[in-house]
Every structure is written in C-alpha cells, then in structure tokens.
C-alpha positions in Angstrom: -0.2 0.2 0.0 1.7 3.1 -1.2 0.5 6.4 0.7 0.8 9.6 -1.2 2.8 12.0 1.2 1.6 15.5 0.6 4.1 18.3 0.7 7.1 19.7 -1.5 10.1 18.3 -2.9 13.6 19.7 -2.2 13.8 20.6 -5.8 10.3 22.4 -5.9 11.6 24.4 -2.7 14.9 25.2 -4.3 13.2 26.5 -7.5 10.8 28.8 -5.4 13.7 30.1 -3.5 15.4 31.0 -6.7 12.5 32.8 -8.4 11.8 34.8 -4.9 15.3 35.9 -4.7 15.2 37.2 -8.5 12.0 38.9 -7.8 13.4 40.6 -4.7 16.4 41.8 -6.4 14.4 43.3 -9.0 12.0 45.0 -6.5 15.1 46.5 -4.3 16.7 48.2 -7.7 13.2 49.6 -8.6 12.9 50.9 -5.0 16.4 52.5 -5.1 15.6 54.0 -8.5 12.5 55.7 -6.8 14.5 57.0 -3.9 17.3 58.6 -6.0 14.7 60.1 -8.2 13.0 61.7 -5.1 16.3 63.0 -3.9 17.1 64.6 -7.2 13.6 65.9 -7.3 13.8 67.3 -3.6 17.4 68.6 -4.0 16.4 70.6 -7.3 13.2 71.9 -6.1 14.6 73.4 -2.7 17.1 75.2 -4.6 15.2 76.7 -7.4 12.4 77.7 -4.6 15.1 79.2 -2.4 16.9 81.0 -5.3 13.9 82.4 -7.0 12.4 83.6 -3.7 15.7 85.4 -2.6 16.0 86.9 -6.2 12.4 88.4 -5.8 13.1 89.5 -2.4 16.1 91.4 -3.1 14.4 93.0 -6.1 11.4 93.9 -4.0 13.3 95.7 -1.4 16.2 97.2 -3.2 13.6 98.9 -5.6 11.7 100.2 -2.5 14.7 101.5 -0.8 15.4 105.1 -0.1 19.0 104.8 0.9 21.7 102.4 0.3 23.9 102.5 3.5 26.3 99.6 2.5 28.2 99.1 0.2 29.0 102.6 1.0 30.7 104.1 -2.0 30.0 103.4 -5.9 32.2 100.7 -7.3 32.5 99.0 -4.0 31.7 95.4 -2.9 30.4 94.1 0.2 29.2 90.8 1.6 26.4 92.9 3.6 23.7 95.0 2.0 22.3 97.7 4.4 19.0 99.4 3.0 16.7 102.3 4.3 13.1 101.6 3.6 10.5 103.6 5.3 12.8 105.0 8.1 13.7 101.1 8.9 17.2 99.5 8.4 16.9 96.3 6.4 20.3 94.4 6.6 20.9 91.3 4.5 24.2 89.2 5.6 25.3 85.6 5.7 25.2 83.9 8.9 26.8 80.2 8.9 25.3 79.5 5.4 21.7 81.2 6.1 20.8 84.4 4.7 19.5 86.5 7.5 17.4 89.9 7.3 17.7 92.0 10.1 15.1 94.7 10.4 15.6 97.1 13.1 17.0 94.2 15.6 14.8 91.7 14.6 16.4 88.6 12.5 14.5 86.3 10.1 16.2 83.4 8.0 15.1 83.6 4.3 16.2 80.5 3.0 14.9 77.2 3.7 16.5 74.3 6.0 17.2 72.2 3.1 19.8 75.0 1.5 22.9 76.9 2.1 23.7 80.2 0.8 27.2 81.1 0.0 29.2 83.5 -2.6 27.0 86.5 -1.2 28.3 89.8 -2.6 26.6 93.1 -3.5 28.5 96.0 -5.6 27.1 99.4 -5.7 27.2 100.6 -9.0 26.6 104.4 -10.1 23.9 105.7 -12.2 23.2 108.6 -14.5 20.3 109.8 -12.9 21.7 109.7 -9.1 19.8 106.7 -8.0 21.9 103.6 -6.9 22.0 100.4 -8.5 23.0 97.3 -6.8 24.5 94.0 -8.5 24.0 91.0 -6.3 25.4 87.6 -6.8 24.8 84.4 -4.5 24.8 80.7 -4.7 22.3 78.2 -3.5 23.4 74.7 -2.6 21.0 72.0 -1.3 21.6 70.1 1.8 20.1 67.0 0.4 22.7 64.6 -0.6 22.0 62.5 -4.2 23.8 60.1 -6.1 25.7 62.8 -8.1 26.4 65.4 -5.2 24.6 68.4 -4.1 22.5 70.6 -6.4 23.9 74.3 -6.6 23.0 77.2 -8.7 24.3 80.7 -8.9 22.1 83.6 -9.2 23.3 87.2 -10.5 21.0 90.2 -11.1 21.3 94.2 -11.2 18.3 96.2 -9.5 18.1 99.8 -9.1 16.7 102.0 -6.6 13.2 104.0 -7.9 
C-alpha cells in the first residue's frame, strides 16, 4: 500500500527560493531608483525655490529702498547689504550658510532649512540719474545628498532704486 505524502520536494523548494530571490532583487533595484529620483527632485526644487524667492525679495526691497547704506561707495563690493526702507534698516548678511534679514534688530532667516547660501556679494554701481544700482551675486546649494552630489545654482542680477 503506497500512501501519497503531501508536501513539496527539495527541488520544488529550491526553484521557489531562486525565483523569489530574483523577484526581490528586481524590486530592490526599482525601490532604489525611486528613492534616487525623489532625492534628485527634492534637491533641485529646494534650490530653485529658495533661489527664486531670494531673487524676488532682493529685487522688491532694493527697488523700494530710499537709501543704500552699505556698500558705502560707488564701485565697492561688500558681503552685507544695508538699506533704508520706510525709515527702517534692512540688513542682509550671511550667518553660517543662512541668509538673514535683520529689520531694526529683529532677525529672519530667508532661505529654507534644506539649502545653504554662499558667495553672497553686493556691488554698488553708479547711475546717471543719481539713483543707486546694486549688482548682487549668490549661490544656493542643497543640503540633500544625491548620488551625483549636492545641487547648486548661482544667481546674479542688477536692481536699481526707484
């Protein structure tokens, strides 16, 4: 009397484990690619958002200013911008990789927590009509590490007082 035993043979188990390991390998590569794409996107978007925000903020405040206190003379450059707007002092300066705006002793960080600001430079340029013009440069670098390194973008513009 032959009894048929229920169960799997060793060969069936080895084939199943082999197929499962191939499937897990493919899924881990797909998951890794998704994470890399997310880091790339996050890095790029934080740099572009902060860079464009700062560019707009500088343009708005410089155009609105009544006086440029620093850089002090035409043709000079400085890492700090000091403006008078509506009888208040607006001072832009770097503080450990963050751009700070100080308005009458109240400080505000302008860039996000995922970016660093560097190479900040303001140059006062003369103008025929007597109104000052400021040329500004800065770089925004992402703190998010991606496979190809951090995202970085440089900005430069010239804005005149109205």
